[in-house]
N, C-alpha and C positions, 0 to 999 in steps of 0.2 A: 387731323380733320382738316379737307379740303373743304372750299370753298370757291364759288364762281362769281364773278362779276358779269352780270348783263347787260349788252345794248351799250356798253360806252363809246359812242361813236366818239364822243370830244375826245375822250382818253386823259379823262380825268382825275378818275376813280382812287385810281393809288396816291392819289397826292391831297386827299380830302379826309381819308382816317391813318390813324396810325394801324396797319396794318402788320404788321412786324410785331406788333404784341398778343397777339392771337397765337403765334408760334406754329401756324397752321401754312398750309400748301395753297395762294389763292391765283386764281387763273383769272382773266377778265377777257370776257368776250366781247368784240367789239363788232360785227357785224351782226345782222339778221337770221335767225334759222327760217330755211325753207318752209319746213312742215311741222306737225306734231314730231314724227317720225327724228329728224333732227333735233329736237331738243331733247329728246330723249336719251339716243346715243351720245349725244356731248354730258348730260349732264349725271348720267346715271351712276354715276362712283363719287360724287359730292352731296354733302352732307348736306351743307348748308348754301343756297343761293340767295346772293344779291337781288334783285327784281329793281334797277335802278327807272326802270318806267314802264310804262304801260305795254313796249312794244311786244313780248312775250306772251302770249296767252298762257296760264295755270289753270285750263278746265278739269273736270274732273279723272278725263281717259287719259291726262297727262299726269297729272299729280299720282294716279295708282300704278305708275308704271316708272316711279323716281322711290325705289320701294329703299333705301340710302336717306332722302330725303328729310332732317327732321326738324331745319327752320328754314324759314320763308322771307325773306326781308325788304320792304320797302321804304322806297323815298318817298317822306311824307306820312300822312293818317290814313290813306286811301291808296288802291289802286282797281282797278275795275275788268284786271285781267285777270285777277287774280278768284278764282271761286272757293271761298270764306268754307260754307259747310262741308266741302268735299277736304279740304285741308283738316278739320276739325275732326270729321269721321276718321281721317289715316293717321292721325296723331303728329301731324304736322304743324307746330306752331308757327302761325301770322304774325307778323310784329313790322311796325313803321318807325323813322327816324323822325327826328329833328327837321325843320326843314325856316327857311325864312323866303316871308311871300315880296318883300322888297324889292328885289332882282327882276322878278316878274312885271313890275309896275315900271322898276327903271327900263326894262327891255321894250315893253310897250309904248314909250315915251320916246326912248331912240325910233322906234319907226315911225310914230308919227309925224316926228321933226323931221327926219328922212324924206318921209313921204312929202312932206307940206313944202318942204325947200330944195328937194332935189340934191339932198345932198351926194346917192352914189353916184349920180352922171353928173355932175361938177368934179367928182373925185377922179372920174374917168375920163374926163373932157381933159384936166392937168395934167393927168399923167400921160396923155396922146400930147402932150405938149401945147395943148389948147389953154381956152382960159374960160371963165365965168359963161354959160349958159343959158339964158333964161331966166327968169326973176322968181319962181316958187311965186307961194301964196303964204299970208297973213294971217295964225290961227286967232287973232284977235276977233272978236265979232261972228267966226262960223261956230257951227253947233259939232258939240260933240253927245252923239251918243251914247250910252253904255246900257247893253242888251246884259243884264244879270249886276244889279248893285249889291254883291254880296264885300268881302272886306276888301278886295282887290279892285273893283268895278267903285267902289266909293273911294279907294286911295288915288286910282286913273281920274276918276270925276275931281275930285281937289284939287290937283294938279292943274286939270282944262280950267277951271276956274282962275287961278293965276294968271294964266296966258289969254284971259278976258272971252274967254269962249263960254257961250252958254248952252249946261248941262242938263238933257232929258236922259230919261231912262223908262227901262222896262222891260219886267221878267214876270215869268209865273206868276211866283206868287209876292211881286211888289203890291203894295199901296200907296196911295196917295200920301198919308200920312208918312209913311216908313221912308221914301223920296222927301220929300218935303223935310224931313227930321237930318239928312243927310245933305242939304243945299240943293238940291236937284229937281227939276221937274217931271212929274209922271206922267207920260203919255201911254198911250194907245199903240199893241203892237204896229200898225201899220202907219201913226204914224211916226213911229220910232226908225223906221226902214223908208218914210219917205222926206225926213226934215234931215235927217244927222249928214251932215260933210263928212264928217270919220265917225265911223263906230269899231266902236269897241267892245271886243267879246269874252264874258265872264261868265262864262255858264257851265256845268259840268257834260261828256258825252253824255248823250239818252240817244234811244231808239229811236224819240218823237219828237224833228227835230221842232224848234218855236219858232217857222218864220219860213215864209216863200220868199225866196232873196229874188225870184223877179220883180219882185214890187217894189223891189229898191228902186227910189229914182235918183236923188242928188247925189246918195250913194255912191250908184252906178256912175253920175256926170264929172265926181272927181275924183271916184278910183282907188278910193281909201279904202283898207279894212287892215285892224291892228286887232292884235290879243295876244294872248298867254301864250299862244302857240305858232304867232304865223310866222 
C-alpha cells in the first residue's frame, strides 16, 4: 500500500502518527501542486491520500483520474476541498481524524498579545543590539470583537474577558440570547466592525463574505486582525 501525505509544509506529519505500524510506503508532499494535472501525475499510484489541509482541491474531475485511490483522509471532520458526493460515487472512502481545538485559541491569543505589545518588533530590536522600542498597548478596557461565536470564538472571548476586555460578537446565525449565555454582548454587523479594537474571525470559508472590511473604523486605526489562520 502506498500513502501520500499532502501539504505538510511544516514538516510535522511523520512525527504525529505511528506510520511504521501500517507497513506501507509513506511519502510526504510539502509543496503545493500547481494545477490538477500536477495532482494527478503525483498521486496516480497511491491507494491512500492524507489531505492535511484544504490547499489541494479534490473536485470530481481530479477524483475520476485517480483510479487507484480508495481512501481519502482529512484532518478534522470537514474539508471543503473534497467533493464528497463525487468520492461516494467513485467508491472512495472519505474520513476525518480527531483533533484538538485549543491550539487554535492559544495561537489566536499569541497573535493578539504579539500585536498589542509589539513583541516581534521588540525581539528584532534586541537582536540588532538595541533595546525596547515603544510601549505597546494594554488590552484591559479595549473591545474584543468576535466574528463567529462558536466553540473557538467562545473560548477566545472567555480569555478576552480574563484580560479585562469588553467582548462583543456577531455572526449570521447568532442571537442576543445565545451571546448573553456565553458572556458576550450581541451587536450588529456594522457595530462589530466599528467598535472592535481587536477582531478575531472564527467562521468557515464562504462564497458570501459576511462583512465589508472597508467599513472598519477603530479596527483599521489599531491595525489588529487575528484569527485561526492569520
